[in-house]
C-alpha positions, 0 to 999 in steps of 0.5 A: 140929799143922794142919801134918800135912795136908800131910805124910807125917810129921811125926817123924823119927828124925835130919837124914837121916831128915828130909832123906828124908821131909820133904816137904809134900803141896802140893794143887791149886788151894791157898789158906791162906787158905780151906784154912788158915784158915778150916778151923781156925776152924771145928774149932778155933774158940776157939783163939788165933792172935794176941796183939797189943800196943801201946807205949801197953798196948792189947791185943787177941786175935785167935781163929782164927775171929774172923781167919776172920769179919774176912777174909771180912768185909773180903774182901767190902767190899774186892771192893765198892771195885773190886777184884778176882782180879790187882789189886795193892794197897801195903800200909802197915800197920807192924805193925796187927793190922790187916795180917793180916786183910786178907793172909787178905782178900787171900788169898780174893779173888786180890788181891795184897798188896804189903807195905810198910813206913811208913819209906818216903818219897815217892820211894821209893814213887813207883817202888813206884807206878809198877814194880808198877802200883798200884790201891789203897794201904790204910794205917796213919795213923802221921801220916808215911806217909800225907804221903809217899804223897800226895805220891807219889800226887800228882794222879793218880787212885789209892783210898786206904784206911785201917785205919779202913775196915778197922775200919769194913768188919770191923764191917757187912760179911757174913762169908761169900762165896763161894769164890774159884778159883786156881791153886798157879801164881798170884802170892799176894805180893811184896814187894820186896828191900832193894835195898842194891846195886840198885833193889828189885826185887817177888819174888813168891811163889804160893799154895805159898809158904805150905807152904814155911814148914813147914819154917821154923816146924816144923824150924828155930824148933822151933814146937807147939800150946803156942807163943808166938812172937814173930819183931820184923820189920815188916809190909813185910819178908818176915821176916813172913810167915816169921816171924808167920803162915804156917808158926806157924799151920801148927804150931798156934802163936799169933803175938805182936805188939808194935807200937811205934812207931819205936825200941823199947829192949832193955827194951819188948823184954823186957818184952814176952817176960816179960809175954806168956810169949812161948816161942818169939824170932826177931830180928837179932842187932842185937836180940840185942846189944841185948838182952846190954846190959840187965841180963837178971837184972830180968825174968823169962824163964822162958818163953822157951825157944827163939831163931832168928836171921836176917837177918844172920849171927850172930857166934860172941861173941854166941851164947856170950854169950847162952848164957850168960846164958839157958841157950838154943843160939840156932839160925842160919837163911839164907835171903832175900826170894827163899826160906823158910828153906833152910839152918839149924841143926837139931834133930837136930845141934848148932849151932855158934855163926857157921854157919848149918847145913845144907840144908833139906829139899826144898832141894839146896844146893850152892856153885859156883865163878864157871864153876858148878862145884861146889867142894870143902869148906872153899872159898869159893863162891855158894850155889845152888839146883839146880832141875833136877829141879823148884824147892822148895816156897817159892823164889819163881817170878821177879821181877814185871815182871822178865824180865831180873832173873829171868834173871840170876838163874835159870841152868844150872839152878840158882838164884843167891843173890849170897851166897858161904859155904863148907862145912867138913867136917862139912858145915856152912855158913858165910857169907863175904857178898855177892858183892860185899861180899868184899874182895880185897886183895893177891891175898887173898879177905878174908870181912867178916864172919869178921873182925866175928865176930873184932871183935866178942869185944873189950870195946870194940867193940858193932858193927863193919862191915867193908869194903874201902878204895882202897889203891894198895899192896894195891889194896884195903885192909881196913876196920873202922867201929866203936861203940866199948861205954862207956867206951872211948875211941877212941885211937890205942892202942885202934887198934893193941889191936884189930889186935893182937887180929885178928892173934892170933886169925886170918891176918894179911892180915886185919887190919884197916889202916884203923879208923873210930870213929863212933857208928853204923853206917849201916843200910838200914830193914830193920834190915842194915849198908848196907855199900855207903854205908860204900864209898861214903863212902871212895872220895869224896875227902875220905876219906883213908888216913893211910899212918901211923896208918892212920886215916881222916879224913872232913869233917862234910859227908860224913856227911849 
């Protein structure tokens, strides 16, 4: 396990021992590509770094030696194309294996990659080009994204490269290159946030960022040299860095990559896990819900030993059903594009279904009220990170070209996440929601996630999003937007059954007074529920609450 070179200690007797001693040693001028990948390549050249498979059945295995050599060749190629340290490059590479080669190549040169999803449209791409002062774009042409890129670029001079150029460079350029020096504080990678409530921001991580993912891979995902780890995320999101690169290779694990086009099915996913002997899996709740609707007895999941969840809060019902089906206790973790994992269910505690767990080592996580004061256990507060004595390894250094945005979240000695939670008497943290998502009804504050979790227990509910809707008597009323399971019909009787179900399990004021049945929930391209869009639609003039039936109607035009 390569991570032992950056830790005083790797094995701990208790959570307290871990919290005290699991702090990474950060060398000066650390560079993950040189100091981890190239060293592993010299010491264990034949160890598999990547198992890659696409949905056409094409496979490619890449050893650490091959990854080191290919990244060296591509680094030389990028320099030959005029790219230098500090230049910003947009990447649109889906889950192509070239992405991992390019990331290591750019780290070697000091070029700043900005990974982006192939699902972006021309307007989104133009915004990123202008905001980040992009020098070059590198893309895998999947038949759509290149058209969007060319529309976004227009008549501007912009260097556009493809994976064909990268493949050719690997075969023709020399593997060796002189080390390009960097400072730990240099920007290594930039991620755009998903922009669910505002325009996307540019999250800048420095060269120490990979070491922050020791917590992610070794102590949350519990990986070691024998593991084959599979994180579902596409390369355009920070979760790819969480689960398909830095921490996993520091742990000695092999990364499995399933490069599928468009939507995948539960069958595709379960076959990928079974056929590639995946031992560790991490995905958002939507993927686990999809899995649980399949007949798991048809698949050999005997290799799977560990399952983790992130991206959205975990409904306890999903946890219990997965445990019954597989015998595996899912361990939820919490973090943001701006962080590594900062709260998680660690190996020294029994996971509580629906809880984010406890703080990661090196992270002083506190819950603060609106005046910046710590709240007591059981009281909701904003999740904040104490940075008065220095930032933890893995916390972003600020928003690129966004001083005001950075100042808005780094204030009074804390990084403010904008997410709210409460801590129970045992020290476990429980997600409540984004500040903007909390529903204030009749003087009470209601957590959407809490109501969603109760509704998910009902056999009729496949997916649900809880939001607030304007109500003249209460200010806001609790509303549930529900996708039904097969064979259930959206009737007034079912509305009352669902409301009675919530009332029987939680306070009456949390009961959804309005229920809407839909075919699907609006999602961001990263797979998160777009509650803000639901609220916008409900605020439209054509969204009318029936005070008798407590249902909502909407015209077809509003759905466009």
